[in-house]
Residue, then its C-alpha position, 0 to 999 in steps of 0.5 A: x307462760x303466764x302461770x309460771x310466771x304467777x307462781x313466780x311472782x307469789x314466791x318473789x313477793x312471799x320471801x321478798x327480803x331474801x329475794x333482795x338480798x340474794x341479788x345484792x350478793x351477786x351484785x357484790x360478787x360481779x363487782x368484785x370479780x370485775x375490780x379484781x380480776x378484770x382487764x383494762x378495756x380498749x378503744x382499738x377495733x380488730x377485724x381477723x381478715x382485713x388487709x389493714x389487720x394483716x400488714x399491721x402484723x407483717x410490719x409488727x414481725x418485719x419492722x418492729x421499731x416501726x409498728x407501734x401506735x403514734x399519739x401526737x402534741x400540737x406544740x404552739x408558741x404563744x409569741x411567735x416563733x419558737x425562741x431558744x429558750x422554747x426549744x429548751x422546754x420543748x427539749x425538756x418535754x420530750x425527755x420527760x415523755x421518753x420515760x412514761x411506760x409503753x413509750x417507745x420513742x420520740x421524734x423530735x420535730x425540730x431535727x426532722x425539719x434540719x434533716x427534710x431541709x439540710x437533704x435538699x441541700x446536700x441534695x443541691x450540693x451533690x448535683x453541683x458536684x455531680x456536674x462537676x464531675x461531668x465537666x472534669x469527665x469530659x475533659x478527661x476524654x478530650x486529654x485522652x483523645x488528644x493523647x491518641x492522636x499523639x500516640x497514633x502520630x508516634x506509631x505512625x513515624x516510628x512504622x515510617x523509620x523502620x521500613x525506610x531506615x531500619x538500622x536508624x539508632x533513633x528508633x529504639x528510642x521512639x519505640x520507647x516513647x511510643x510504648x510508654x504513650x500506648x501504657x499512659x492511653x490505657x491507663x488514662x481509659x481505665x481511669x476514664x472508666x472508673x470515673x465514669x462509673x463513679x460518675x453513673x453510680x452517683x447520678x443513680x444515686x442522685x436520682x433515686x435521693x432526688x426522686x426520695x425528696x420530691x417524694x417526700x416533700x410537702x412533708x413538714x412538722x414545724x411550720x413554715x412561720x415557725x410557729x406550731x411544730x408536731x411532737x410525734x409520740x411511738x408507743x410499743x402497741x396501739x395506742x388504744x391498747x395502751x393503758x389510759x393512766x400511761x397516756x395521762x402520763x404525757x400531759x401531766x409530765x409536759x404541761x408543766x415544763x411547756x406553759x411554763x415556757x409560753x407553750x400552749x399543748x394539744x394532745x391528739x385524741x390517742x392520748x387523751x382518749x378516755x374509758x369512762x362510762x357514765x358522763x354529764x349527757x347520762x346522768x342527766x338523761x337519768x334525772x330526766x326518767x326520773x323526773x317522768x317516773x315520778x309524775x307517771x308514779x305519782x311519789x317519789x317512792x314509786x318512782x324510784x322503784x324502777x330505777x332501783x332495777x334498772x340499777x342492779x340490772x346492770x349492775x349486775x350485768x356490766x360487773x359480769x361483762x367487766x369480769x369476763x374481761x379477764x380471758x376476752x378484750x372488750x372493746x370500750x363502746x360495748x360496756x357504753x352499750x350495754x349500759x344504754x340499753x340495760x338503763x333503758x330496757x330496765x327502767x321500762x320493764x319494771x314500769x310495766x310490772x308496776x303501773x299493772x299492780x298499781x292499775x290492779x290495787x286501785x280495783x281493790x285486788x289483794x297486794x299479793x294477788x294483784x302482784x303475782x297478776x302483775x307479774x303473770x300479764x305484765x312479766x309476759x309481755x316483759x319478757x317476751x319484749x326483753x327475748x325479742x330484745x336478747x334475739x335481736x343482739x345475740x343474731x349480731x354473732x350472724x354478722x362474723x365481725x367479732x367486736x360486734x358479736x361481742x357488743x350483742x352478746x355482752x348487750x344481750x345478757x345485760x338486757x336477760x337480767x334487766x328481764x330476770x331482776x324485773x320479774x323478780x326484785x320488782x315483786x319483791x320491793x312492791x312486796x316491801x313497798x304496801x301501800x306506799x307504791x300509789x301516794x295518798x292522793x292516788x288512793x284518794x282519788x280513786x276512792x280509798x279513805x284507807x291505802x290499801x282496804x277494798x271495804x274503805x272504798x267507797x262510789x267513784x265515778x271513774x272507774x278506769x283510772x288508767x285509762x287515756x288516749x281514747x281521744x287520741x285513739x278516736x281521731x286516728x281512727x275516724x280517719x285512717x287512710x289520712x293518718x297513714x298516708x300522714x304518717x308515712x309522709x313523715x316518715x318519708x321526709x326523715x328518711x330522705x338524708x339516708x340516702x346519702x349515708x357515709x359511714x367511718x370511725x371517728x377522729x379527733x375532729x369528731x370531739x366537741x370544741x374547745x377540747x384538746x384532742x379537737x385543738x390538735x386537730x384542727x391545728x394539724x390541718x390547718x397548718x399541715x394539711x388535713x391529710x397528716x391527720x390520717x396517714x397511711x402506711x404502706x408496706x413494700x415487701x422486695x422480691x426474694x434475693x440471696x441476702x445480698x442486696x446493697x444499701x443503693x438498691x434498697x434506696x433504688x427501690x424506695x425511690x422508686x416505689x415512693x415515686x408511685x405512690x407520689x403520682x397517685x392522685x390525692x397523694x401529698x406525699x410520701x416518705x421511707x421511714x422503715x427497713x427491715x434487717x434482711x432488707x426485703x420489707x420496706x414501710x412508706x408514710x403515705x399523706x393523703x390531701x383529704x382528711x380521714x374522714x372526707x369522702x374523697x379519701x376513699x377513691x385516694x386508696x382505691x387509686x394507691x391500690x392500683x399502684x401496688x396492683x401495677x408494682x406487683x405486676x410490673x416489678x414483683x413488689x408486694x405493698x399493702x396498707x394499713x392505718x386508722x384511714x384503711x382501717x375505717x374503710x375496710x372496717x365500712x365496707x365488711x359493716x355494710x357487706x354485713x348489714x342485708x343479711x343481718x336485716x333480713x335475719x331480724x325482719x323473719x325474727x320479726x315475723x315468726x316472733x309475732x306470728x307466735x304471739x298473736x297469732x295472726x299472720x296480718x299483724x306481724x306484717x304491719x309490725x315488720x313493715x313499722x319497724x321498717x320505716x322505723x329504721x329508715x327514719x332513724x337513719x336518716x335523722x342522724x345522717x343530717x345532723x351528725x353527717x349533714x351538720x343539721x343542728x350539730x350545734x344543738x347536739x355537739x357535733x362539732x365537726x359533721x362526718x360519716x355515721x359511725x360504722x357500727x351505727x346501722x347494724x346496732x340501731x337495727x338489732x336494738x330498736x327491732x327489740x324496742x319495737x317489739x316491746x310497744x308492739x307487744x304492750x299496746x297489740x296484746x291489749x288489743x288482742x285481748x279485749x277481742x278474746x273477750x267479746x269486743x268487735x276488732x275495731x272497738x277492740x283496737x280503741x279498748x287497747x289503746x286506751x289501757x297501754x297509752x298511759x304506760x307506753x308513753x312513758x316509757x317511750x319518753x323514758x326510753x328516749x331520757x336515757x338514749x338523747x343522755x347518751x347522745x352527748x357521751x363524752x364517748x364519741x363513738x356512743x354519741x350517733x348510736x345515742x341519738x338515732x336510737x333516741x329518734x328511733x324510739x320516738x318515731x316509733x312508739x308515736x308514729x308507728x306504734x300510737x299513730x299508725x298501727x291502730x289506724x291499719x288496724x282499724x282499716x283491717x278490722x276482722x282481717x287482721x287476726x286472720x290465722x289459718x287453721x293449719x297454722x293455727x294448730x301448729x303454733x304454740x299457745x303461750x298465753x301473753x296475755x294471761x287469759x288462760x291464767x285468769x280462767x284457772x284462777x276463777x275456777x279455782x275460786x269458784x270451787x273454794x267458795x263451794x267448800x268456805x264455810x259461811x264464816x270466811x270472809x276473805x276475798x276467794x282470789x286472796x284465798x285460793x291463791x295463799 
């Protein structure tokens, strides 16, 4: 590997301008394709095969008018209850919203509330009418009974007359009266029977209506004090798929009318959510990274090189990803994750190569040879480290979850591009920079009178300018057991909150305090109950009929289903809101008592599912659930299920890769154990801040709640790759020192002091970039950024720079144990470049034997020219 990279580094340095121009052309092509064929990103999270996906599709097929997503506009009067003038302004705003592209309908809260209240009045009137009808029926029954008695008396008298005096002339008249009376009685019976059937039907309808009303009780769109109203804006698709520029028209068209009328509008997150990659937090993180680069490399020019390489790599990677949206749909988190990782690893990888080049030339190595050697040695470590990150991210495909596979592949490609840019553009730019890669002060400190001229270098007391941390590693290895116990204790304490970790997806309550989405969320929770922020949609499929189901039968089915769902513990109200054309599919809005992020809400969903099972067994009614709350729970369950398998894969890869690189069985076990400590500590810290709310104000956590469902599996993948980075740059130095003849314990110190400065700088840079994303405007990215920032700090400073040297010192020669048969099986990657150095020395020695006395050029440079 090192030999191939040596040749690549020399070639790129020799053809600096063509290399830079080629990458700029690639960047331009990627950017052009992204801008021309790329499609908008989406915030929708879709996982095929889940119940909520199936029910959404069913709803779209059976009741299209009820399938679109909703956004909410929360209106608050600045002067008490809404006035007629304010209601007119609201009506005007709603008319404007109806003309916004992709808006299907706008629900008038005042009309809907009036209908709810009128329904209660109508039910009371219907109840009284039914009572009056029952009274009249009972009176009719009494009259009929009296008539039947009179008829019986007449019939008895007629029979008596016919028996006593058959020729009585009054018999025909009496017989006619009796016959007429019988006819009236029969007619009266029929009328009473009809009236009783009508009354029973009315009572059944009233019962069904009362049941529906009782189930719907508690649902309001206008607050009881008349000061707050919620306008529901329904889209023709899920809200996340509506283009942001169209959603932005809702506040743009409504604000002028509403604010002029003394109404304050707040828009839910479905309307306000934006899709931008870079915000103030990310920019601040890059600024801190640049400051660290200046401090480490000593000049602004040198510091700009890693940043340039990182930006170029990210630009190409993200441009390609955005161009790929012509064929696939990307979630907004996907490029944000790729950007975060691309910047962090791009800066670090370029820094490692530049730092090695600086060390080489400060020790007198010629420029071009130094560049080639830097790419061969540090570039080998960069290539391997980048490969581990790529493998870990690409392994997200094994989760079987499309959005995770999408995130992993895009981020992996971006990291791969960052590695390729680092080993090609970095040597080209270093060649163009010449001696300016080191500041004049740096050259003077190293003893050079003329920058870059080895002959002008005088005696210098410090011939090891790049060695740092000797005191620290000395303290760590003098008390190794105390160090190990201390690190494990600290990590253990940090990991405790992870035992309480809950997963979910962000909602309006996660938005920054004072934002429109946060205000809308909290206002709805305060005025209408927290469950209104995450209603559940229940879709009931009735048993198939011959197509003759009546409206009364539909209402009866609605009443039975709504009553059953309303009786579930934790349900506030159930409102029917849709019926299919064939009257076989019904839609209901189920409002829980708790909010979507509340830990009690999953229990409510489980209760609804149990009731749905009973309805299916007893009545043949199949009930499916969908909605954001259900989606959050199902997605979290699927991701939690995929986590153990992914962790096993990553740990297995860790052991395999490190065994090949370090040719040791013990070192991979130490590295993997440290990685697991890093992961649990990152989980614990993120749980404490984002779920428990500790120091939440400092990190912009306005409403603590469940952690992002994707966070654990993404953190495992990314931290694995980054942990292997630091393991490579520190332990490879120890391996190299041992290969040059130092004993194992001395090699621990030698390897540490050679890599401590650059690893420290890299960790601070990476933490700064990740911490910038911890304050991202994209809510889904914040916990990932925070978890990665904490994980990098813990892994670099506690695990790799403290725990690992202590354990390696304790193990001594046993750390490098490898059985002979395994040694024969494993390939020799020569990551440290030892065989390359031997080859170059042999080549230089051979050329010295054939060189003329007049040739005084540097032998290594001449041999590699």
